[in-house]
C-alpha positions as CSV (number, residue, x, y, z in Angstrom):
1,M,-39.4,-14.2,69.8
2,R,-40.2,-14.6,66.1
3,S,-42.7,-17.3,65.3
4,D,-41.2,-17.9,61.8
5,R,-37.6,-18.6,63.0
6,K,-35.6,-20.8,60.7
7,T,-34.9,-23.3,63.5
8,K,-38.6,-24.1,63.9
9,R,-38.8,-27.6,62.5
10,A,-40.7,-29.9,64.8
11,G,-40.0,-33.6,65.0
12,E,-42.5,-36.4,64.9
13,S,-43.7,-35.5,68.4
14,G,-44.4,-31.9,67.4
15,V,-41.8,-30.5,69.7
16,D,-39.4,-27.9,68.3
17,I,-36.9,-27.5,71.3
18,S,-35.8,-30.1,73.8
19,I,-34.0,-28.6,76.8
20,V,-31.8,-31.2,78.7
21,V,-31.2,-30.4,82.3
22,P,-28.9,-32.8,84.2
23,F,-29.0,-32.3,88.0
24,Y,-27.8,-33.7,91.3
25,N,-29.3,-32.5,94.6
26,E,-30.6,-29.3,93.2
27,A,-34.1,-29.3,94.8
28,P,-34.2,-25.6,95.7
29,S,-33.3,-24.5,92.1
30,L,-35.4,-26.8,89.9
31,P,-38.9,-25.2,90.3
32,T,-37.5,-21.7,89.7
33,L,-35.5,-23.0,86.7
34,V,-38.5,-24.5,85.1
35,E,-40.6,-21.4,85.6
36,E,-37.8,-19.2,84.1
37,I,-37.6,-21.5,81.0
38,G,-41.4,-21.2,80.7
39,R,-41.2,-17.4,80.7
40,A,-38.3,-17.3,78.2
41,L,-40.2,-19.5,75.7
42,E,-43.7,-18.3,76.5
43,E,-44.2,-17.0,72.9
44,G,-42.5,-19.0,70.3
45,P,-41.8,-22.6,69.3
46,T,-43.1,-25.7,71.2
47,W,-40.7,-27.0,73.8
48,E,-40.1,-29.7,76.4
49,I,-37.8,-30.0,79.4
50,I,-35.9,-33.2,80.0
51,L,-34.8,-33.4,83.6
52,V,-32.2,-36.0,84.2
53,D,-31.8,-36.9,87.9
54,D,-28.3,-38.1,88.4
55,G,-29.0,-40.0,91.6
56,S,-30.3,-37.1,93.8
57,T,-31.2,-37.8,97.4
58,D,-32.8,-34.4,98.4
59,G,-36.5,-35.0,97.6
60,Y,-36.8,-32.7,94.7
61,R,-40.1,-34.2,93.5
62,E,-42.1,-32.2,96.0
63,G,-41.0,-28.9,94.4
64,L,-41.8,-30.1,90.9
65,D,-45.3,-31.2,91.9
66,G,-46.0,-27.6,93.0
67,L,-45.6,-26.2,89.5
68,E,-48.4,-25.1,87.3
69,P,-50.0,-28.1,85.4
70,D,-49.0,-26.6,82.0
71,L,-45.3,-26.7,83.0
72,V,-45.5,-30.1,84.6
73,R,-46.9,-31.5,81.3
74,R,-43.8,-30.2,79.5
75,I,-41.4,-32.1,81.8
76,R,-40.0,-35.5,80.9
77,L,-38.1,-37.0,83.9
78,V,-35.3,-39.5,83.7
79,E,-34.1,-40.9,87.0
80,F,-30.8,-42.8,87.6
81,R,-30.6,-45.3,90.5
82,R,-27.2,-43.8,91.5
83,N,-24.9,-41.0,90.6
84,L,-23.2,-41.7,87.2
85,G,-21.8,-38.3,86.3
86,K,-22.8,-35.5,83.9
87,A,-21.8,-37.2,80.7
88,S,-24.1,-40.1,81.4
89,A,-26.9,-37.8,82.4
90,L,-26.5,-35.8,79.2
91,S,-26.3,-38.9,77.1
92,A,-29.6,-40.2,78.6
93,G,-31.2,-36.8,78.0
94,F,-30.1,-36.7,74.4
95,G,-31.6,-40.1,73.9
96,Q,-35.0,-38.8,75.2
97,A,-35.0,-35.5,73.2
98,S,-37.5,-35.3,70.4
99,G,-37.0,-31.7,69.3
100,S,-35.1,-30.6,66.2
101,I,-33.2,-28.3,68.5
102,V,-31.5,-29.6,71.6
103,M,-30.3,-27.4,74.4
104,T,-28.4,-28.1,77.6
105,L,-28.7,-26.0,80.7
106,D,-27.3,-26.5,84.2
107,A,-29.7,-26.6,87.1
108,D,-27.9,-24.2,89.5
109,L,-29.6,-21.1,88.1
110,Q,-26.2,-19.4,87.2
111,D,-27.1,-19.5,83.5
112,D,-30.0,-17.2,82.8
113,P,-32.8,-19.0,80.8
114,A,-33.8,-15.5,79.4
115,M,-30.7,-15.9,77.1
116,I,-32.3,-18.9,75.3
117,P,-33.7,-16.8,72.5
118,K,-30.3,-15.3,71.9
119,L,-28.7,-18.7,71.4
120,L,-31.5,-19.7,69.0
121,E,-30.9,-16.5,67.0
122,S,-27.3,-17.6,66.5
123,L,-28.5,-20.9,65.2
124,D,-30.6,-19.0,62.7
125,E,-27.4,-17.5,61.3
126,G,-26.4,-20.9,60.0
127,F,-24.4,-22.4,62.9
128,D,-24.9,-25.9,64.2
129,M,-23.9,-25.3,67.8
130,V,-23.9,-22.2,69.9
131,I,-22.1,-22.0,73.2
132,G,-23.3,-19.5,75.9
133,R,-20.0,-17.7,76.9
134,K,-20.0,-16.4,80.4
135,A,-18.7,-12.9,79.7
136,Q,-18.6,-11.9,83.4
137,R,-18.3,-15.1,85.5
138,Q,-19.8,-14.9,89.0
139,D,-17.5,-17.6,90.4
140,P,-14.7,-17.6,93.0
141,L,-11.3,-16.6,91.8
142,V,-9.9,-20.1,92.0
143,R,-12.6,-21.5,89.8
144,R,-12.2,-18.7,87.3
145,L,-8.4,-19.3,87.1
146,A,-8.9,-23.1,86.7
147,S,-11.5,-22.4,83.8
148,W,-9.1,-19.9,82.1
149,M,-6.2,-22.4,82.2
150,F,-8.4,-25.3,80.9
151,N,-9.9,-23.2,78.1
152,S,-6.5,-21.8,77.0
153,V,-5.0,-25.3,76.7
154,A,-8.1,-26.5,74.9
155,R,-7.9,-23.7,72.4
156,L,-4.2,-24.4,71.7
157,A,-4.9,-28.2,71.3
158,S,-8.0,-27.9,69.1
159,G,-7.5,-24.7,67.2
160,L,-11.1,-23.6,68.0
161,K,-11.3,-19.9,69.0
162,L,-13.7,-20.5,71.9
163,H,-13.4,-19.0,75.3
164,D,-15.8,-21.2,77.3
165,I,-15.6,-24.7,75.9
166,N,-17.0,-26.3,79.1
167,S,-20.1,-24.0,79.3
168,G,-23.1,-26.0,80.2
169,F,-25.4,-23.6,78.3
170,K,-25.6,-24.7,74.7
171,A,-28.0,-24.9,71.8
172,M,-27.4,-27.3,68.9
173,R,-29.2,-28.9,66.0
174,R,-30.4,-32.4,66.7
175,E,-28.0,-34.0,64.2
176,V,-25.0,-32.8,66.3
177,V,-25.9,-35.0,69.3
178,E,-27.1,-38.0,67.3
179,G,-24.5,-40.8,67.7
180,M,-22.5,-38.7,70.1
181,G,-21.2,-41.3,72.6
182,L,-20.4,-39.6,75.9
183,Y,-18.6,-41.2,78.8
184,G,-16.4,-40.1,81.6
185,E,-15.8,-36.4,81.4
186,M,-16.3,-36.2,77.6
187,H,-19.3,-33.7,78.0
188,R,-16.7,-31.0,78.5
189,F,-15.6,-31.4,74.9
190,L,-18.9,-31.4,73.0
191,P,-17.8,-28.4,71.0
192,L,-14.6,-30.1,70.0
193,L,-16.3,-33.3,69.0
194,A,-18.9,-31.4,67.0
195,A,-16.3,-29.4,65.2
196,W,-14.3,-32.5,64.4
197,R,-17.4,-34.0,62.7
198,G,-17.7,-30.9,60.5
199,F,-20.4,-28.9,62.3
200,R,-20.1,-25.1,62.6
201,V,-19.5,-24.0,66.2
202,T,-19.7,-20.5,67.6
203,E,-20.3,-18.8,70.9
204,T,-22.3,-15.8,72.1
205,S,-22.1,-13.9,75.4
206,V,-24.8,-14.7,78.0
207,T,-25.6,-13.5,81.5
208,H,-24.0,-15.4,84.4
209,R,-25.4,-15.1,87.8
210,P,-24.1,-16.0,91.3
211,R,-25.0,-19.4,92.6
212,A,-28.3,-19.1,94.5
213,H,-28.3,-22.4,96.4
214,G,-25.8,-24.9,97.6
215,R,-22.1,-25.0,96.5
216,S,-20.3,-25.8,93.4
217,R,-18.8,-29.3,93.0
218,Y,-16.2,-28.1,90.5
219,G,-12.7,-27.1,91.4
220,P,-9.0,-27.1,90.4
221,A,-8.8,-30.9,90.8
222,R,-11.5,-31.4,88.1
223,A,-9.8,-28.9,85.8
224,W,-6.5,-30.9,86.2
225,R,-8.3,-34.1,85.3
226,G,-9.8,-32.3,82.4
227,M,-6.3,-31.9,80.9
228,F,-5.9,-35.7,80.7
229,D,-9.4,-35.9,79.1
230,L,-8.3,-33.2,76.6
231,L,-5.3,-35.4,75.6
232,T,-7.7,-38.3,75.1
233,V,-10.1,-36.2,72.9
234,T,-7.2,-34.8,70.9
235,F,-6.0,-38.3,70.1
236,L,-9.5,-39.6,69.3
237,T,-10.3,-36.7,67.0
238,R,-7.0,-36.3,65.2
239,Y,-5.3,-39.7,65.3
240,H,-7.8,-42.4,66.0
241,K,-7.6,-43.6,62.4
242,R,-3.9,-42.8,61.9
243,P,-2.1,-43.6,65.1
244,M,1.3,-43.9,63.3
245,H,1.1,-40.2,62.5
246,L,1.4,-39.5,66.2
247,L,3.4,-42.4,67.5
248,G,5.7,-42.4,64.4
249,G,6.4,-38.7,65.1
250,I,7.3,-39.3,68.7
251,A,9.5,-42.3,67.7
252,S,11.3,-40.1,65.1
253,I,12.1,-37.5,67.7
254,L,13.4,-40.1,70.1
255,M,15.5,-41.6,67.4
256,F,17.0,-38.3,66.3
257,F,18.2,-37.4,69.8
258,G,19.4,-40.9,70.4
259,M,21.4,-40.9,67.2
260,A,22.7,-37.4,68.0
261,V,24.0,-38.6,71.4
262,S,25.5,-41.7,69.8
263,V,27.3,-39.7,67.0
264,Y,28.7,-37.3,69.6
265,L,30.0,-40.1,71.8
266,F,31.5,-41.9,68.7
267,G,33.4,-38.8,67.7
268,F,34.5,-38.4,71.4
269,W,35.8,-42.0,71.3
270,L,37.6,-41.5,68.0
271,S,39.4,-38.5,69.6
272,G,40.8,-40.8,72.3
273,G,38.2,-40.3,75.0
274,S,37.0,-43.1,77.3
275,L,33.3,-44.1,77.4
276,Q,33.6,-46.2,80.5
277,E,32.4,-43.4,82.8
278,R,30.0,-41.7,80.4
279,P,26.4,-42.3,81.5
280,L,25.4,-40.4,78.4
281,L,26.0,-43.5,76.4
282,L,23.3,-45.4,78.3
283,F,21.0,-42.5,77.7
284,G,21.6,-42.5,74.0
285,V,21.1,-46.3,73.7
286,L,17.9,-46.0,75.8
287,L,16.4,-43.3,73.5
288,I,17.1,-45.5,70.4
289,L,15.5,-48.6,72.0
290,L,12.5,-46.5,73.2
291,S,12.0,-45.1,69.7
292,G,11.8,-48.6,68.3
293,Q,9.2,-49.6,70.9
294,V,7.1,-46.5,70.2
295,F,7.4,-47.2,66.4
296,T,6.2,-50.7,67.0
297,L,3.2,-49.5,69.0
298,G,2.4,-47.3,66.0
299,L,2.4,-50.3,63.7
300,L,0.2,-52.3,66.0
301,G,-2.2,-49.3,66.2
302,E,-2.4,-49.2,62.4
303,M,-3.1,-52.9,62.3
304,I,-5.9,-52.7,64.8
305,T,-7.3,-49.7,63.0
306,Y,-7.2,-51.5,59.7
307,F,-9.0,-54.6,60.9
308,N,-11.6,-52.6,62.8
309,H,-12.1,-49.9,60.2
310,R,-15.7,-49.1,59.3
311,S,-16.4,-46.9,56.4
312,D,-19.4,-45.3,58.0
313,L,-19.5,-41.7,56.8
314,T,-23.1,-41.0,58.1
315,P,-21.9,-38.5,60.9
316,Y,-20.2,-36.4,58.2
317,I,-22.9,-36.3,55.6
318,K,-24.7,-32.9,55.6
319,S,-27.3,-33.9,53.0
320,S,-27.9,-36.2,50.1
321,G,-30.5,-36.6,47.3
322,R,-31.1,-36.3,43.7
323,L,-30.9,-32.9,42.0
324,E,-34.1,-31.5,40.4
325,P,-34.0,-29.2,37.4
326,P,-35.1,-25.6,38.1
327,E,-38.7,-24.9,37.5
328,D,-39.7,-22.5,34.6
329,D,-40.6,-19.1,36.1
330,D,-43.1,-18.3,33.3
331,P,-45.1,-21.4,32.3
332,A,-47.1,-19.3,29.8
333,T,-44.0,-19.0,27.5
334,D,-43.6,-22.8,27.2
335,G,-43.6,-23.9,23.6
336,E,-43.2,-20.4,22.1
337,E,-40.5,-19.8,19.7
């Protein structure tokens, strides 16, 4: 690994890279993971590992105590009293990270730490976040299908041409995660949230390995719940400051179909038809009333947004400062005519 890489910019603690590893009952994998990270970053920038214990009950500390002292000194451990979920674990790890580059890595050994330099090289190309795309997933068919469905819908909703949005293997600049409030299952959408704030996001293929210990806790049910989270993220990123653009559009569609039904029935009545046994009339009236309610919700949303609006543009500012005039390349010619 090159020692003069562009991403080498240590923070106040002198650490260049902070690797956040959330885990839950992964005792057999943790020592091997730390050793592999050490080999991947043996020559290069300074680094630290932030292990976030999400309420484990498997006695993992014994395995960590058996590591080499140099590796143990690089570990910062955050322990939860109970299981809170991956989003909370990542949020806690981001709060402890001191490096200018922050990475995330799952503890199940399926993502190969030897790919860390490859992600860092992509950051050198000017990107703010790099996702490790599992080119050949070593997962059961059901999980691969669930992941494909989730990523396909996420691409359509967000417009980002990414194939593995939910990958736990990421590298990003520190400013990407600063002020990133994660809760629930929002960790799945870190790339979408970063892109919404104006950061450049890309992906690169990485090696994916079969799970060595235990079993995966992810399945089709979690992918299905992820669809609802995607709706939430889409609303928060696109319409959180302009709810009327969404609700007003829905109200307009309902009003259009309601009026179309009403006009049709009015013409039917003028031609001598009877409306007494036409349930379509109730449906048309229902659509019109529902459109008024949705429109009213949009107005209320706009009022709430107006009274709670904060003009804090800090997350969107890339840089600021006073311009300096260019320096003279040849001081010896100063004053010569």
